[in-house]
N, C-alpha and C positions, 0 to 999 in steps of 0.2 A: 622375275623380280617380284616382290611382293611390295604392297603400301600398306598402311594401318593409319590408326588412331590412336594417341598413346592416350591413356587410360584415365584422365583428370575429371574430374567435378567444374575446375575453374576451367571457360570457357576461354581458349585463348591467352592460355599463361605468358608469353615472351612479353607481351609490349609491361606488363604487371613487373614482372624480374625486372626488364629495365628501367623502368621507373623510380621501383623502390631500391635497386642499386644505383642507381646514378653519381649520388654525391662521391663513388669512388671505382667511377666504370672502368678506371684504367690497370686496374687488378687481375680484367680477364686473361692478360697474359701473361703474369705468376701463375696463376692457375692453369694454364693449356701448357705452361713447360713443365710444371711440378707434376702433372699429369704424365709428360712425356719422361718425363726424368724417373720418376717410379716406376711406368712400365719398363724403363733400360735397365736400371736397378735391378727390378723383381727376374728381371731374362739371367741378369750375371749369378743372382743366389741360386736359379735349378739349373746351370751351367755346370755350379760348382758342385750341386748335390748329387750329379749327374740326374736331375729331370727330364731337362730340354737338353736333347742329342743335336747341338748345331753348333756354331765358331762362333763365341760373342766376337771376337776383333774387337775393334776400340772405335764403338760406337759413338757419332752423336747427334745433334740434336740439330736441325736447321729452320731455319726464319729467313722467311724471304717475301717479299713486296712483287707485286703486279701491277703498277700504278694504272695499266694500259686497263687491265682486264677489274679492275679497284676489288684483288683479293689480298689476303696477309694470309700465309699458311706456315704452320708448323707441324714439322717431319722428323718422326723419332727411329730409331733402328732395335726397338723394343721389343716386348710379349707381341705386340698387336693381336687381333680379336676376328674369334672366326662367327661370321652370322650369328649363331644362336647367343653370343656374348656381347653384340653389340645389343641383339633384340634385350638379353638379361639389364646390364651396364647402363646402356645408352634409355631404352625407353622406360625400364620399370625402375632398377633401383634410385639414379637423379631425379627424377621425378616424385617419386615417392618422396624425396627430400623438398621438391621445389615444393609442393604442396603444404609440408607441414610449415617450411618457411612462411608461405603466404598465410597459411592459417595464425600463425605467431604471432607475423609480423603486420597483418593487411591495414592496421589501423596507426601504426606508429613505424613501418619499415623505413628508416634511416640508416642503419647500421651496416656499410658494404664488408666491413669485416666479418662479416660469420655466415657468407658462401657456401666454403667447403665444408662448417659445422653439420650443416643440412645435406652434402653430398651434392652442391649446385656448382663443383668446381668446373664442368664442362659447358654448364649452360649460361655461365658467364658471358661463354663468347657473344649471345645474343644481345645482350651490353650493344654491342656495338656492331654487328651483321644484320641484314637482312635474311640469309639466306645461309647454311651453314654446311659443309660435306666435309662425311668422312670415308678414306680409303685406307684400310687395314686390310692383312693380311696375317695371320696368325704364326708365331714359328712352330705350332704342329705341323707333325706331317700329313701328306699330302691334304694339307688347308686352302681353301680356295679362297682366292680375295673380293671383298664385299665394297660397297660402297650404299653409304647414307645420306639421304638430303632430306631436307625441313627447313620450310622458310619461315617457320617462325610461328606457326599456328601447329597445332595439336595432327596436322597431318603428315604423316613422315616416308619417305620409298625408301625400300634397301634391296639392294638387286650384285649380281654378283659381277665382278669387274675384272680387269687386267691390272695385274700388278706383281713387280717380279719378286721386289724382294719383302724381307719379314718387316714389320712395325705401321704406324699407322702417320698418316699426313691429315690433318684436319686444314681444311679450306674455307676461311671466313669472306663471304661477299661482303665488304665494307660497309654498312647505309649512310646515306647523303648527309646527314647532320654527325658523324663521325669518320669523316675523312684524314682526320690528324694522323689517323693510325695508320695509312699510306705513306706519311714521311717519316722519311731514312732517320732523320735528327730524331722522334719521336722516338720511335721504337728502341734506336740507339740508347738513348735518355733511359726509357722505361726496365732494358736488358742491364743495364750501368746499373738500375736502383734495385731492382728484386732479383736477378741473377749474375750478379758480379762473379760470386764465388761458387755458382751452382756445380754441382759433383759431374756433371755430365759435360763436354766440351760445346757450347754452344755455337755454330757458322752462323755470319751473318754478312752474306757478300763474299770478294775477296778482295786481297791484298797485297801488294807488289814488293819484293823483298829481293835486297841483291845479295848474291853471294859473293863469301870472300873470295880474292885475287888466289889462284893456285902459287906455290912457293917459288922464287924466280920469274916469275912474270915480267913482262919489259913493263920500263916508266909506262910508257904511253898506254899501255893494257886496258882495255876499260871493262869493269866488272857486268856479271851477265847477273839479270834481272828476270825473278820469277814469279808467276801470279798464284798463290797457295789462299787456301782457306783464312779467313779473318776471324780468327775466335776470339769474342771476345770476351772471354770470361777466366778464372784463375782456376782453375778445378782442383785443387792442392793447397789450398791458403794456409797459413803458418798453426792456425788451430787444429787443423786435421792431424795434424805430424806430432809426432813423442818431440817431447821436450830433450831429450838424447840428439834429435837428431838436428836441431837448428842453436844456430850460435847470435851471441849479442845481436852481428850485422844482420840476421835474416831477420826478428824481429823488429830491429830499425827501421829496414826495408818493407817489411809488411805493414806498419805504422804507418810511413810515407803513401802507402795502396791502398790506406783506408783514409789518408788525411791530407789531401796532395797539396794541402796549402798550409802546411805548418814545415817551417823548417828547421825547429829545433829538437834535438832528437829526446824521447821520454828520457825518465829520469831510471824510472823501474817497471818491472812488467811480472805480469801475475800469472804464469798457465794452467789455464785449469782442465783438470782433466778426472773425470769420476764416473764408474757405469754402476754405481749402487749407492744407494736405494733405487736413482734413476740415473738415465745418462745425460751428462752433461760435459762439452769441454766449451773451450772459448782462450782466450788472450784478454788481460785485460793492463791498460797504461799508464803509469803515473806522470802527468803532464808538469811540469814547474808551474806552479799555483800563488806560490808568498801567501799573499795574505784575500787574496780573489774569491769570494763569499758566490759571483755571479755566476749559475749553475747554466750552463746553455744546453741546448737541447742538440740532438743529432751528434753525440759523442757517442753515446752506447749504443751498440744495434745488436738487435736481437734476434736472430736467425732459428729455422728449425730446418735441419739437414739444409742445412748449404744456403736456402732461400730465403731473403730477407722479410722476418714478419713487421718489427715497428723499429722508430728509434726514439719513441714516445715511453721512456722504461719506466718513468715515474710509478712508483705501486709495484713493481716487477722485481727491480733493482731497489736494494737498500739504498734510499734516501743520500745518505754517504758517500758512498760509489757513485751517484750523478756525477761527480766532481773530475769521474774519472774520464776513462774511454779504451774503445774495442771493441770488443766482441763475443756475446756468448751465443749458442748455439746448442739447442736441445730438443732431441725430438718429441721430448715429454711434455712441449709447448704446444699445445692447441693453435696450428696456424692461421686457421680463418674465424677467429672469435672476437668479439670486443674486444678494450683495453679495459672494464671495467669483468669482463667475465675471469680476464688471464689474472686478476687482484682477487679476484676471491677464489682462485683455481689451489687445490691441494696442493697439486706438483710443486706450482711455481711457486708458492710461501717455501718449501721445503728447498726449493733451488734458491729461492733469497736467501736463507740463512746458512743453507752451506758456503754459497759466497762469500759471505761473511764471516764465518770461519775460517775460510782458506784465505781470504785475504791478514788475517789476524795471524796465521799461521806462517804466510809468508813474511808479514814483518819481522815478527820474531828471527827467523833464519835469516834475514840479510842484517838484522841488528848482530846476531851472534856472529856472521862470517866475515866482516868488518865494520866494526863500530863507527871508525874514522870517518868514514866515507858514508857513514848511517848520516853521522852528527852532523856533515856537511850540508846533506841534503834536506837535514830536518826542516828550516824557512820553506822549502817548497812544497813540504811535504804535509806540517804540521793540520793546515786545516783540516784536512780529509782524517786524518787520524782524531784529531779534537771532535769534529763535527760524529765523526762515528762511536768514538767513546760518549757521547751524549747521546747519541738516538738507538743506540743498539747494545743491550744490553750483555750479547754474548761475546761482545767487539770487547766493551768496557772491562769483562772479565779477565781477560788477555793481557789489559791494557800494560800492565805492570811491566810487562818484559819488553818495551820495544814504545812507549809513550815518554817521552826528552819533556826533562824542565832545565831549561837555559838561565843563566844567570849572568848577570847583565857584565860580569867579568868574563865572561865566554866560555864557562865551564857548561859540561851536559850533564842531567843526574837522570836514572831512574828513580822512579819514586823509593824504593826503600834505601837507597844510594844518599836522596836526598832528604831522606828524615832523618838518618844515622848521622849525617854529618851535620845539622841545625838545631838534633835536637839539648844535646849539652848548654848550647847558648841560649837560644829562642825558645826557652819555653817557659812563660808564662807564671807569678807565683799561683797560681790556680793548676796549672801540672797540664796546660793546654798550648802544643807547639805551634809556636804564628808562623806561619810561611808569607813574608813581605813578598809584594811584587809591585813592580815599574811595567806601566803599558808603554811609557815612551822615554828611553834612556836619557834624553837631549833636554825636556820639559820638565821631568822629573828629577833631574842630575843631583839639585840641593836636599831634598831627600833621600836621595841614595848615598848623598854625600855622608852625613848625619848615622844613615842603617851602621855603612860601612864601617865607621870613624869607633861605631862599637863591636864592632868586630861578626855583624848578622851577615848573611847569606840575600842578596834582592835578586829574584827571577825576575828575567823581560817575559812577560806574557801579554804579546801585542797584538793577536789576531783578531777579529773582529767577535768570533765565540766565546772570549773567557769568561765571562758574566757567569754564561752557562757552565761552561764547565768547571768553575769553581763552585758553583753552587752543585752539582756533581760529588765532585770530591769532598767537599765540607760534610752532606751528607752522607757518604759512605764510606771514609774513614775515620778511624779511630782518634776522638781528640787532638783535630787539628782543627785548626780556623786560618782563610786568609785575610789579610789586609793590606791594599793599597797601600806604598810606601808613604804617599802624600797625603791618606786620608787624616791623621792628626801626628802632634808630634810624638817623635821615635817614641819617646820616655810611657808614654801614654799604650801606644801598638803594643808594646809588651812590659806590661808594668812587672817589675819585680817589688822584693820585698827590700828596699836600699833607703835608708833614712834621709830625708830630704829634707834644708835646711833654707830657709825662708830669711829673708834679709826685710821685710817688711811686716808688720803688724797686721791684725783682723782689718781692724778700722783704717790703715791707709790702704789693704789692698780693696776695700768696699769702694774709696774716694776714688782711686785707680779705676775703679771698673764703671763707676757712675758717670767720671770724665769723658773718658770715653766715648761710651754709648751715647752719651747726648750731643758729644761732638760727629759722631759719624749718621745715627738719627736716621737707620738705615734696618731693615726689619730680617733682610736676609743674612746679617751678618750676624753670630752670636758670638758676643766678648764671654773668653773663657783664659781666665787667669790661672796659670803653670810657673810654680818656683822651679826655673829651669838653673842649667850653666850659665854664669853671669855673659861666657862668651857666646852664650848663643842669640840669634838674630830677636830683637826685639818683640816684633809682630812678625807670626808665620799664618798665612791661609791654608787651611784645610778643606774640603769638602767628607761629611760625615758619611763610611762607608757603603751604609745603607743605601741612601739617596744613591751616591754615586752610581753603585753598581747596580741598582735599577732602575737608574736612565740610561744605562751600558746596553741592561739587557731591550729597555725598549727601544732603543735602535735599531739591534739585531733583531727585532720579531717578539720577542715574549716579556709577560709582564707586563708592569706599571700602568695596568687600567686604573688604579685605583684614583690617578686626580686629570680622570678622563679627557677628553681632546687636546685639552692645551699643555699634558706631559708634566712631569718634574718641577716643581719649581726650584728656582735657582739658588740654594743656602750654604752656607761658608761659615766652617769653624774660625772665629780670628782670635788666635795663640797668642796671648801677650803672656811677652817673658819677666814675672814680677820681679825676678833676680836681675834684671839689667840694669847697665846705666843709664838709658833712657828711660825707665819707669821713674827710678830718682831725681833723674831731673826734672821730670813733667811734674811731679808732684810738688817741687820748688818754684814752680811756675807760678804767678799770683798774678798775672796777665791772662782775662779769658782767652781773647782774640790769640795772642801766641801761642797761647797752647792749645787751641784747636786749630793751628798752622801746622803744628807739631804731627799732632794724631793723624792729621791727614796728608800728610808728608809720608810718613811711616806707612800708612794704609797703602797711599798710593803705590811705594817701593815694594809694599808684601803684593799688591797684585800685578804688579807691573814683574815679579818672579813667578805669577802663577800665569804669564801670557793674559791676565783678563782686564788691563788698564788700555782703555782704546777710547776713540773719538775725540771728543771735546775733552773728558778726564786728563788721557795722554798729551794734549797738545796745552793744556793748564800745564803739567807737572812739568815738562820740558820746559816751557816760559818759570817757571817760578823756580827751577830748578839753574837756568840760564841766571836770571838777575841774585839768584845767593853767589852765584860766583863773582860780581861785582864789589 
């Protein structure tokens, strides 16, 4: 037996570790199981290369609670350690990490995520234990088993002990303020959270299984039951297998394993698998999203070698993929560092870029493999694609091969197909191709109908981020502009070199405009006289493209700051058809009151068509309309 003192300049380091790391003390179990997993997988490697002359077998990790003794133990069947290795790895290496940690974080250490980064994985045990014992026996021939014990001071004891099997057992004598870690439910919760997909099977207690009845058994035969190890994890989840080994059903089953409360199958999956220039595996799922931009956390889970790291992946995974679900696993992601460190890490940035490229490639292949199926699912995935086009240049560069532009008539075009289709008819007198779009086919029906009458295509772009997408497209595509179909009269949205015949002379027009402005007397309406077809509506309300687009962008968190907290003012163009019979009748009216009544009735009809007639105005309009029927 030998005793010693760990060579540290900070007296009684363990209370300091406990204090600094207390904010996330539950991760001690993840750390200890990670160590046990490393010890087991390293032994496997040594047996494969012939360096370890032992029978590897089918090792497990066992987690046990002894409430009476107030102990929690983690036992593996891995490499084990000799006395010299305990001296080196437990008393020297880990403690140098502890000192570095304390020195760096003594004033502001709050981030539990940095434990392992400083070699503190094992010592996280002292966050919940008042005393820790290690029983270990090396795989090496003629090794003697040793026991290490430390009570949370720099003093330790190291002695030979009896242990017949190789591997390490760590016994935590749980402190009075951490007795929750002697509850089965708590340990099961932590094992499920961090080690649900651990690559070595984890045993936590026993369970009863019913054996199948042999063929030809009597009707009243009772099935036998047996007690078996309760293995709480799935060591071979879908992302660890080759895509060729899996069917669609396997991916859907894995999705339900990840998200037990999800009852709908995902639309698509993307299997990530790369080994250069870094290692990364994973499976991402497209759930049904429609126009939902609410990004929920806990949807993409980040793992390192099948050990859970975090589900707060913002800054690690590209923003637009936060709308997806699934798992990303990479040994190149540091397990025990803070999220801010992860976001700045070079390997993580490369991983983020790779995932973006992989998703883009998958979209191309899905479109090419089955365009019809892809089109049917477009409404449920478009928000992810559009968000990616706006936020990731690399994704945008490939988007012409898979981003769809649907019309109000139910046609779907790729960008080049769309431009080729509309260029002959929707190019204005200045040579610019104008892309018309609607955001609500019902509310903008009359405007869509006017455009269709002229043989124009109208896109249906109804996701909440469309204004940002349009801005991106206009700035990167040559000689195209977008106009919402209700932004002006259709003749003004796509101006042609066509002669316009006017029924009124300039004096009549000035009189008509003045009459209307005086009757309305409202600065939010700008009166705009147009020589239109006599069958077009006398009054049409439109909202200037710039104002409306800025309002829409402001509603989804972009632009629009110039008007301060009040937002954009309500401004409309009142397009008056000077060639309409109504305009002629209005000019003939001599009674000022009758003229004002006609103008207000026509304005109310225009408002009604835009769903702008509400409250008292709507009540008065209905009353007037009924009275006119008498």
